[in-house]
ROBA-821611 format. One record per residue: chain; z, y, x of N, C-alpha, C in turn. Coordinates in steps of 0.02 Angstrom, whole numbers. Each point is the difference from the previous one (the first is absolute). Example, Ala and Ser with C-alpha at 12.3 -4.5 7.8 and 13.67 -1.06 7.14 Angstrom:
BEGIN
unit | nup | nnorth | neast | caup | canorth | caeast | cup | cnorth | ceast
A | 390 | -284 | 660 | 0 | 59 | -45 | 0 | 60 | 45
A | -36 | 53 | -18 | 3 | 59 | 42 | 37 | 55 | -39
END
This chain:
BEGIN
unit | nup | nnorth | neast | caup | canorth | caeast | cup | cnorth | ceast
A | 7459 | 4308 | 5981 | 15 | -67 | 33 | 68 | -3 | 29
A | 56 | -35 | 1 | 54 | -2 | 29 | 7 | -88 | 46
A | 24 | 1 | 55 | 34 | -53 | 25 | 31 | -33 | -45
A | 0 | -83 | -8 | 53 | -29 | -62 | 71 | 8 | 29
A | 2 | 23 | 92 | 75 | 14 | -4 | 45 | 60 | 0
A | -48 | 45 | -33 | 13 | 49 | -41 | 10 | 14 | -63
A | -5 | -57 | -36 | -16 | -11 | -62 | 50 | -48 | -42
A | 10 | -60 | 51 | 20 | -51 | -40 | 92 | -3 | 43
A | 44 | -1 | -20 | 62 | -27 | 25 | 3 | -44 | 51
A | 50 | -15 | 46 | -12 | -61 | 31 | 6 | -65 | -44
A | 34 | -35 | -41 | 1 | -51 | -38 | -77 | -3 | -31
A | -23 | 49 | -45 | -65 | -10 | 0 | -60 | -17 | 43
A | 8 | 47 | 59 | -45 | -18 | 63 | 12 | -92 | -3
A | 48 | -14 | 1 | 19 | -87 | 18 | -29 | -40 | -44
A | 13 | 30 | -86 | -40 | -51 | -47 | -71 | 4 | 7
A | -20 | 51 | 12 | -75 | 25 | -3 | -28 | -61 | 69
A | 42 | 14 | 85 | -8 | -54 | 38 | -2 | -62 | -17
A | 50 | -13 | -38 | 9 | -81 | -20 | -67 | -20 | -58
A | 21 | 39 | -27 | -77 | -34 | -61 | -55 | -2 | 59
A | -25 | 50 | 20 | -69 | -12 | 36 | -7 | -40 | 46
A | 52 | -19 | 21 | 8 | -73 | 57 | -10 | -64 | -42
A | 39 | -25 | -55 | 7 | -62 | -14 | -67 | 21 | -47
A | -49 | 37 | -30 | -51 | 32 | -33 | -71 | -43 | 60
A | 26 | 35 | 68 | -41 | -30 | 38 | -18 | -59 | 17
A | 64 | -36 | 23 | 30 | -71 | 38 | -10 | -59 | -49
A | -1 | 18 | -71 | 23 | -56 | -67 | -85 | -11 | 1
A | -52 | 37 | 10 | -56 | 0 | -29 | -41 | -43 | 53
A | 17 | -13 | 50 | -22 | -50 | 50 | 15 | -66 | 1
A | -40 | -44 | 26 | 5 | -68 | -16 | 58 | -22 | 43
A | 12 | 9 | 63 | 52 | -29 | 33 | 73 | 15 | -25
A | 42 | -50 | 12 | 61 | -8 | -41 | 69 | 27 | 56
A | -10 | 35 | 51 | 36 | -9 | 58 | 67 | 56 | -32
A | 63 | -16 | 22 | 61 | 7 | -17 | 27 | 84 | -10
A | 26 | 28 | -37 | 16 | 72 | 5 | 78 | -5 | 29
A | 9 | 55 | 38 | 53 | 10 | 26 | 26 | 79 | -11
A | 65 | 9 | -52 | 19 | 56 | 7 | 67 | 38 | 20
A | 6 | 53 | 24 | 63 | 18 | 23 | 20 | 60 | -51
A | 52 | -26 | -48 | 57 | 48 | -42 | -66 | 28 | -33
A | -41 | -21 | -51 | -65 | 34 | -30 | 29 | 45 | -74
A | 46 | 8 | -25 | 7 | 28 | -30 | 47 | 65 | 11
A | 34 | 30 | 63 | 32 | 54 | 21 | -37 | 37 | -32
A | 27 | 78 | -8 | -33 | 60 | -38 | -15 | 11 | -58
A | -10 | -72 | -27 | -31 | -18 | -71 | 48 | 3 | -51
A | -14 | 42 | -63 | 38 | -6 | -61 | -3 | -70 | -16
A | 49 | 4 | -62 | 28 | -65 | -19 | -79 | -30 | -32
A | -26 | 20 | -58 | -63 | -26 | -22 | -46 | -31 | 42
A | -25 | 52 | 60 | -40 | -31 | 53 | 32 | -61 | 49
A | 67 | -2 | 10 | 26 | -61 | 28 | -13 | -43 | -26
A | 36 | 5 | -49 | -31 | -54 | -52 | -62 | -39 | -16
A | -63 | 56 | 3 | -75 | -39 | -13 | -14 | -16 | 69
A | 25 | 25 | 55 | -26 | -35 | 68 | 29 | -85 | 15
A | 76 | 11 | -12 | 18 | -64 | -6 | -34 | -66 | -56
A | -9 | 42 | -17 | -36 | -32 | -94 | -69 | -53 | 40
A | -25 | 76 | 24 | -67 | -26 | 39 | -6 | -81 | 47
A | 51 | 35 | 53 | 20 | -36 | 67 | -11 | -82 | -35
A | 51 | -7 | -36 | 45 | -72 | -42 | -80 | -27 | -27
A | -50 | 32 | -28 | -53 | -31 | -46 | -47 | -19 | 43
A | -1 | 55 | 76 | -58 | -23 | 73 | 24 | -77 | 23
A | 78 | 6 | -5 | 29 | -42 | 37 | -12 | -96 | -20
A | -32 | 9 | -62 | -29 | -62 | -41 | -67 | -25 | 46
A | -25 | 42 | 32 | -82 | -18 | 49 | 16 | -2 | 72
A | 51 | 38 | 20 | 22 | 15 | 70 | 72 | 27 | 14
A | 3 | -38 | 63 | 75 | -2 | 18 | -2 | 101 | 10
A | 64 | 25 | -19 | 26 | 74 | 21 | 65 | -10 | 34
A | 11 | 57 | 43 | 57 | 2 | 35 | 15 | 54 | -16
A | 78 | -5 | 0 | 19 | 72 | -37 | 78 | 20 | 50
A | -1 | 62 | 55 | 60 | 14 | 33 | 42 | 59 | -43
A | 75 | -19 | -8 | 5 | 50 | -56 | 88 | 16 | 32
A | 39 | 29 | 6 | 63 | 0 | -8 | 44 | 28 | -49
A | -55 | 2 | -72 | 27 | 4 | -57 | -1 | -57 | -59
A | 78 | -7 | -7 | 35 | -49 | -25 | -55 | 25 | -87
A | -2 | 47 | -12 | -37 | 21 | -73 | -67 | -43 | 6
A | -41 | 23 | 39 | -64 | 0 | 34 | -1 | -92 | -8
A | 41 | -45 | 33 | 0 | -43 | 0 | 21 | -49 | -66
A | 31 | 23 | -57 | 27 | -12 | -63 | -53 | 5 | -39
A | -39 | 38 | 27 | -61 | 38 | -53 | -67 | -76 | 26
A | 3 | 5 | 55 | -45 | -65 | -2 | 17 | -61 | -38
A | 62 | -16 | 27 | 7 | -64 | -48 | -20 | -13 | -44
A | 13 | 62 | -57 | 1 | 22 | -70 | -98 | -25 | -11
A | -20 | 53 | 46 | -62 | -17 | -35 | -42 | -59 | 43
A | 16 | -36 | 16 | -17 | -64 | 49 | 22 | -49 | -48
A | 32 | -9 | -26 | 28 | -33 | -48 | -9 | -16 | -70
A | -87 | 55 | -18 | -3 | 18 | -42 | -76 | -33 | 3
A | -9 | 3 | 69 | -68 | -5 | 44 | 15 | -105 | 1
A | 42 | -23 | -23 | 19 | -52 | 28 | -20 | -27 | 86
A | 39 | 39 | 13 | 7 | 8 | 83 | 84 | 11 | 8
A | 3 | -58 | 64 | 75 | 2 | 26 | -12 | 29 | 53
A | 20 | 74 | 52 | 2 | 44 | 33 | 49 | -51 | 60
A | -18 | -9 | 48 | 30 | -14 | 68 | 26 | 66 | 23
A | 53 | -9 | 20 | 57 | 65 | 21 | 20 | -7 | 54
A | -6 | 41 | 70 | 44 | -26 | 53 | 18 | 66 | 6
A | 67 | -10 | 12 | 22 | 62 | 64 | 8 | 19 | 42
A | -21 | 45 | 41 | -14 | 30 | 75 | 36 | 33 | 22
A | 53 | -12 | 46 | 47 | 26 | 28 | 22 | 26 | 89
A | 32 | 26 | 18 | 21 | 11 | 61 | 39 | -41 | 33
A | -13 | -21 | 40 | 60 | -44 | 47 | 1 | 38 | 70
A | 62 | -34 | 39 | 13 | 41 | 71 | -45 | -19 | 30
A | -52 | -46 | -23 | -47 | -11 | 65 | -75 | 24 | -25
A | -7 | 31 | -56 | -73 | 45 | -24 | 5 | 1 | -75
A | -38 | 32 | -26 | -19 | 35 | -65 | -49 | -85 | -34
A | -1 | 10 | -57 | -45 | -54 | -32 | 15 | -66 | -12
A | 28 | -17 | 6 | 48 | -79 | 1 | 10 | 8 | -79
A | -35 | -78 | 4 | -12 | -12 | -74 | 64 | -45 | -30
A | 14 | 26 | -49 | 70 | -29 | -36 | 4 | -5 | -79
A | 63 | -21 | -32 | 23 | -30 | -62 | -30 | 48 | -61
A | -31 | 5 | -39 | -7 | 52 | -62 | 73 | 30 | -12
A | 14 | 49 | 18 | 95 | 34 | -43 | -6 | -16 | -53
A | 76 | 1 | -36 | 33 | -43 | -72 | -57 | 27 | -24
A | 16 | 94 | -20 | -1 | 23 | -28 | -89 | 6 | -57
A | -39 | -47 | 57 | -66 | -22 | -9 | -6 | -65 | -35
A | 54 | -38 | 4 | -6 | -78 | -11 | 21 | -32 | -74
A | -39 | -30 | -24 | 41 | -37 | -89 | 71 | -14 | 26
A | 58 | 11 | -27 | 58 | -7 | -13 | 14 | -63 | 24
A | -29 | -51 | -54 | -3 | -83 | 32 | -1 | -2 | 37
A | -69 | 9 | 20 | -13 | -6 | 88 | 39 | -5 | 54
A | 39 | 63 | -12 | 45 | 41 | 63 | 57 | -29 | -22
A | 30 | -31 | -50 | 61 | -29 | -2 | -3 | -78 | 16
A | -61 | -31 | -4 | -9 | -48 | 17 | 9 | -2 | 81
A | -28 | 52 | 28 | 4 | 10 | 61 | 64 | -3 | 45
A | 48 | 52 | -31 | 67 | 4 | 15 | 42 | -79 | -2
A | -9 | -26 | -61 | 26 | -48 | 0 | -30 | -92 | 40
A | -67 | 9 | 18 | -13 | -39 | 38 | 1 | -6 | 82
A | -16 | 66 | 25 | 1 | 8 | 54 | 57 | 62 | 8
A | 42 | 41 | -21 | 11 | 54 | 43 | 73 | -19 | -25
A | 1 | -52 | -38 | 93 | -25 | -19 | 18 | -42 | 54
A | -34 | -38 | -4 | -9 | -60 | 63 | 5 | 25 | 67
A | -17 | 57 | 25 | 20 | 25 | 45 | 91 | 31 | 15
A | -9 | 49 | -57 | 69 | 7 | 12 | 48 | -57 | 2
A | -16 | -36 | -36 | 64 | -66 | 8 | -8 | -14 | 75
A | -45 | -5 | 26 | 4 | -31 | 53 | 24 | 54 | 70
A | -25 | 45 | -24 | 36 | 55 | 33 | 94 | 4 | 4
A | 6 | -11 | -71 | 74 | 5 | -6 | 25 | -63 | 42
A | -25 | -50 | -17 | 49 | -67 | 29 | -26 | -7 | 80
A | -53 | 31 | 33 | -13 | -10 | 62 | 30 | 49 | 46
A | 2 | 65 | -31 | 29 | 64 | 37 | 34 | 45 | -22
A | 27 | -2 | -67 | 54 | 28 | -28 | -6 | 72 | -21
A | 39 | 20 | -20 | 4 | 64 | -54 | -28 | 59 | 22
A | -1 | -14 | 70 | -25 | 64 | 36 | -88 | 18 | -1
A | -3 | -61 | 4 | -88 | -14 | -8 | -23 | -4 | -73
A | 42 | -14 | -53 | -13 | -14 | -67 | -1 | 52 | -45
A | 60 | 48 | 13 | -8 | 72 | -30 | -51 | 36 | -18
A | -15 | 3 | 57 | -62 | 53 | 10 | -73 | -26 | -27
A | -8 | -74 | -33 | -41 | -7 | -19 | 16 | -6 | -61
A | 76 | -51 | -17 | 18 | 7 | -68 | -9 | 86 | -52
A | 20 | 34 | 34 | 2 | 60 | -23 | -98 | 24 | -4
A | -61 | -29 | 36 | -36 | 32 | -20 | -46 | -62 | -45
A | 45 | -37 | -11 | -39 | -70 | -67 | 36 | 34 | -48
A | 65 | 25 | -24 | 18 | 44 | -63 | -39 | 55 | 19
A | -33 | 44 | 34 | -26 | 52 | -14 | -76 | -2 | -31
A | -10 | -51 | 15 | -80 | -47 | -19 | 3 | -36 | -54
A | 48 | -19 | -19 | 18 | -31 | -81 | 14 | 56 | -55
A | 32 | 81 | 26 | 11 | 12 | -51 | -95 | 44 | -17
A | -16 | 3 | 46 | -80 | 29 | 4 | -51 | -48 | -50
A | 33 | -72 | -2 | -31 | -64 | -41 | 21 | 35 | -67
A | 78 | -11 | -19 | 6 | 20 | -47 | -23 | 50 | -51
A | -22 | 61 | 34 | -37 | 60 | -15 | -64 | 0 | -23
A | -43 | -49 | 36 | -53 | -35 | -10 | -10 | -47 | -37
A | 52 | -64 | -36 | 12 | -22 | -71 | 13 | 57 | -32
A | 46 | 36 | -6 | -7 | 48 | -56 | -74 | 24 | -26
A | -18 | 13 | 53 | -72 | 33 | -26 | -42 | -47 | -26
A | -15 | -65 | 44 | -66 | -46 | -11 | 24 | -50 | -56
A | 62 | -18 | 5 | 4 | -36 | -68 | 55 | 12 | -62
A | 50 | 40 | 23 | 30 | 26 | -48 | -22 | 48 | -54
A | -58 | 43 | 29 | -19 | 57 | -24 | -91 | -21 | -10
A | -1 | -70 | 22 | -70 | -19 | -36 | -63 | 32 | 49
A | 42 | 36 | 67 | -70 | 17 | 32 | -29 | 72 | -42
A | 32 | 9 | -39 | -18 | 68 | -47 | 16 | 63 | 49
A | 38 | 24 | 39 | 4 | 42 | 21 | 27 | -19 | 84
A | -26 | 32 | 64 | 13 | -37 | 56 | 10 | 60 | 47
A | 38 | 11 | 24 | 34 | 44 | 89 | -106 | -11 | 22
A | 2 | 81 | 13 | -49 | 7 | 65 | -78 | -17 | -54
A | 11 | -13 | -60 | -60 | -16 | -30 | -19 | 70 | -63
A | -52 | 26 | -11 | 6 | 64 | -38 | -18 | -46 | -83
A | -42 | -41 | -8 | -9 | -20 | -80 | 32 | -33 | -20
A | 33 | 20 | -62 | 31 | -62 | -36 | -41 | -34 | -16
A | 35 | -75 | -10 | -58 | -48 | -26 | 51 | -41 | -72
A | -52 | 7 | -54 | 30 | -22 | -58 | -22 | -63 | -46
A | -65 | 9 | 20 | -45 | -58 | -18 | 30 | -58 | -6
A | 10 | -37 | -46 | 21 | -99 | 17 | 86 | 15 | 21
A | 31 | 50 | 5 | 59 | -4 | 41 | 53 | 54 | -39
A | -4 | 11 | -49 | 47 | 37 | -25 | 56 | -44 | -37
A | -37 | -54 | -36 | 14 | -53 | -35 | 64 | -30 | 43
A | -2 | -3 | 44 | 39 | -28 | 44 | 63 | 20 | 51
A | 3 | 68 | -46 | 58 | 52 | 16 | 62 | -20 | -40
A | -37 | -20 | -82 | 60 | -26 | -38 | 33 | -69 | 30
A | -22 | -29 | 43 | 64 | -56 | 28 | 52 | 17 | 30
A | -1 | 68 | 6 | 67 | 17 | 51 | 55 | -3 | -50
A | 54 | -28 | 33 | 57 | 8 | -51 | 55 | 32 | 73
A | 71 | -3 | -60 | 40 | 62 | 48 | 30 | -67 | 53
A | -4 | -67 | -8 | 18 | -39 | 61 | -50 | 24 | 58
A | -40 | 4 | -2 | -76 | 5 | 52 | 26 | 78 | 32
A | 17 | 51 | -39 | 16 | 72 | 25 | 57 | -24 | 59
A | 64 | -13 | -47 | 50 | -14 | 39 | 5 | -40 | 60
A | -53 | -53 | 0 | -19 | -38 | 60 | -12 | 33 | 60
A | -56 | 40 | -6 | -26 | 55 | 40 | 50 | 65 | 9
A | 45 | 4 | -36 | 47 | 55 | -5 | 53 | -21 | 81
A | 23 | -62 | -9 | 40 | -19 | 40 | -41 | -14 | 63
A | -55 | -39 | 6 | -6 | -33 | 53 | -43 | 77 | 35
A | -8 | 49 | -22 | -14 | 51 | 31 | 59 | 41 | 22
A | 49 | 15 | -21 | 94 | 12 | 0 | 7 | -25 | 77
A | -16 | -52 | -11 | 26 | -41 | 51 | -25 | 2 | 52
A | -80 | -17 | 10 | -26 | 32 | 63 | -34 | 77 | 32
A | 41 | 29 | -59 | -4 | 84 | 44 | 48 | 8 | 34
A | 64 | -33 | -6 | 51 | 11 | 33 | -17 | -2 | 92
A | -27 | -52 | 15 | -47 | -24 | 59 | -39 | 54 | 20
A | -3 | 32 | -39 | -64 | 46 | 29 | 24 | 53 | 14
A | 70 | 19 | -14 | 32 | 74 | 24 | 54 | -26 | 39
A | 22 | 68 | 25 | 52 | -3 | 39 | 65 | -18 | -49
A | 68 | -44 | 37 | 36 | 2 | -41 | 60 | 39 | 22
A | 66 | -7 | -21 | 58 | 42 | 45 | 37 | -51 | 27
A | 23 | -12 | 45 | 40 | -21 | 51 | 34 | -27 | -17
A | 45 | 31 | -62 | 51 | -48 | -19 | -23 | -51 | -55
A | -46 | -2 | -21 | -19 | -43 | -38 | -73 | -39 | 3
A | -3 | -14 | 75 | -82 | -28 | 19 | -13 | -44 | -47
A | -62 | -9 | -13 | -42 | -64 | -42 | -39 | -32 | 44
A | 41 | -58 | -8 | -24 | -79 | 32 | -48 | -15 | 2
A | -89 | -16 | 13 | -39 | -34 | 11 | 18 | -64 | -17
A | -52 | -1 | -70 | 12 | -66 | -48 | -32 | -65 | 62
A | 8 | -49 | -7 | 25 | -71 | 48 | -89 | -26 | -37
A | -31 | -52 | 42 | -64 | -17 | -10 | 0 | -39 | -66
A | 54 | -22 | -8 | 3 | -43 | -58 | 11 | 47 | -87
A | 30 | 37 | 29 | 4 | 68 | -63 | -69 | 32 | -10
A | -16 | 16 | 62 | -94 | 12 | -5 | -41 | -39 | -37
A | -8 | -50 | 19 | -29 | -69 | -26 | 10 | 5 | -97
A | 59 | -6 | 2 | 19 | 7 | -76 | -41 | 56 | -29
A | 8 | 58 | 38 | 0 | 67 | -54 | -100 | -13 | 5
A | -29 | -6 | 58 | -85 | -27 | 6 | -6 | -20 | -51
A | 19 | -63 | -3 | -30 | -57 | -29 | 1 | 23 | -73
A | 80 | 31 | -28 | -3 | 5 | -59 | -32 | 45 | -27
A | -54 | 45 | 39 | -37 | 32 | -30 | -34 | -19 | -13
A | -47 | -43 | 58 | -64 | -46 | -26 | 18 | -32 | -77
A | 69 | -41 | -5 | 0 | -12 | -56 | -11 | 34 | -52
A | 12 | 56 | 11 | 2 | 71 | -56 | -76 | -6 | -28
A | -39 | 6 | 38 | -59 | 14 | -8 | -39 | -45 | -4
A | 24 | -61 | 0 | -38 | -72 | -24 | 17 | 6 | -63
A | 41 | 18 | -20 | 39 | -10 | -83 | -14 | 67 | -31
A | -2 | 51 | 19 | -44 | 58 | -42 | -87 | -9 | 0
A | -9 | -35 | 52 | -82 | -1 | -30 | -8 | -49 | -35
A | 24 | -54 | -33 | -4 | -51 | -49 | 31 | 39 | -73
A | 22 | 48 | -6 | 25 | 22 | -45 | -61 | 8 | -74
END
């Protein structure tokens, strides 16, 4: 006889521990919440997905809290939660000058692109206009540059989520085709050119430019036109 830690790998030890823990506590009557700190570290892909699937099924009956720094795990939780008809609440925990553990907004890469776009149009664009009108370009331009950067991220997410029908996504391992492949037939050359042009335009604000030909940041009216244009494209594309 040998101790388990001399037979099992680190990942196998962890999956046995998780399985034993879940078997023990789910068999009891009280529905206390579960809290997990990055539960899939050291696991291979097969076990990672099995753990996430099990946690999402448990979340139908009790609260499950998962801490992680891995975007891939977040995406996997969102996928399996959707299959369980659960809408997970995502809270970003960040470090601020006054201390750690400050709750904040969900990062753009984890948001649905339509919700992130609405936030840019309804909240942040208004702030940009106010900065320009009341404090001038010195304070407007750093904020406008951040807006351009975030809009570029939203463009990438819109391509994944809408144009490519969520068949593939960055940070997600699975390729989802069921009920989605037909939507790819809606893509036209005009759609591809539309995104090519916007990606080219907003990539310029991401990279350093030569002093001889600096790229001037767009005015709030131009940003609004591009932001609302993308929203109109999404609405039209969904109706096809």
